[in-house]
N, C-alpha and C positions, 0 to 999 in steps of 0.2 A: 504494500500500500504506500502510495506517495502522500506524504503529509501535506495538508493544505497550508500554504504559507501566507495566505491572504490576511490582511490586517483586520478583516471583519469575520474571520472564521469562527465557527462554533466549536469550541474545544471539547464539547461533550458528544459531538456527532460521530457516530461510527457507521461507515457505509458497508462494511463487510463483516458479517458475523461468522467467525471461524475460531477453532480452538487455539490455533497458533498462527501468527503472521509476523512478517517483517514489516517495519515501518521505516521508510527512507525519506530523505529530504528532497530528492529530485528524480525525475524520470530516468536520467542516465544511470543513476545508481540502481534503480529498479531493473533496467535492461541488463546491467552488468551482473546483478545477482541471479536473474533468471538464466542468463547465458552460462553461469557457473553451475547451474543445476540446483539452485537453492529454493526452488519453488516455481510457481506460475504467476502470471499477471495478465491483465487485460492491457495490452499495449497498442498504441496507434501504429498501424502498418507502415506508415511513412517514416516512423522513427526506427523501425527494425528491419527495413528492406534488405540491408546488407547482411544482417545475421540470418534472415530467412534464405537469401540467395546462397549463402555459404553452408547452410544446413546446421548452423549453430543453434538456431531456434526453429521449431516446427509448430504449426497450429495444432492445438489439442482438439480432438473431436468433441463436439458438444453433445450433451445427452439427447437432445431432440434433433441433432444434425443441422441446426440453423446457424445463423451468425448473429452477433450482437450489433444492433443498430441503435444509434443515439439520435434523437430528433434534433434538428437544427432549425432555429427560427431567425429570420432576417427581418428586423423591424426598423424602419426609418421613421422616426416620430414625425418628421416634417420633411418629406422627400423633396419639396420645392426649394428648400434652403440648405441642402447638404452641399458640401464642397466637392471638387473634382476627385479628391483622394477617396472620399467615402463612396462616391459613385463608381469609381474604378474597382474598389474592393468588393462592393456588392456585385458588380459584373463578374469578377473573378470567382466569387463564391458560387453564383448561379451557374456559371459555365462548368465549374468543377463538378457540381452535383448533377448537372445534365449529362456529362460525360460518363459518370458512374452508373446511371440508370439505363 
């Protein structure tokens, strides 16, 4: 588990109920621990592409054979007043999601 380092984190929140777990401070440490065989983790594919390609990490088969999907919402509170950077980022996100589906 990667510790939430945000300034407004709830210190009492536990997202995974297991008997034993490692808690690390960043995702690279989590990747290193999993690569060393110290457990398993839900890791973003783009962060572990090299390890997957080399066979250091392999996807674990899920009980129901599916994949984990996380909903993503793109909300522009006032789309008429966003700058060019925000518009470009929104376009990149939309195109990225379109390519995956």
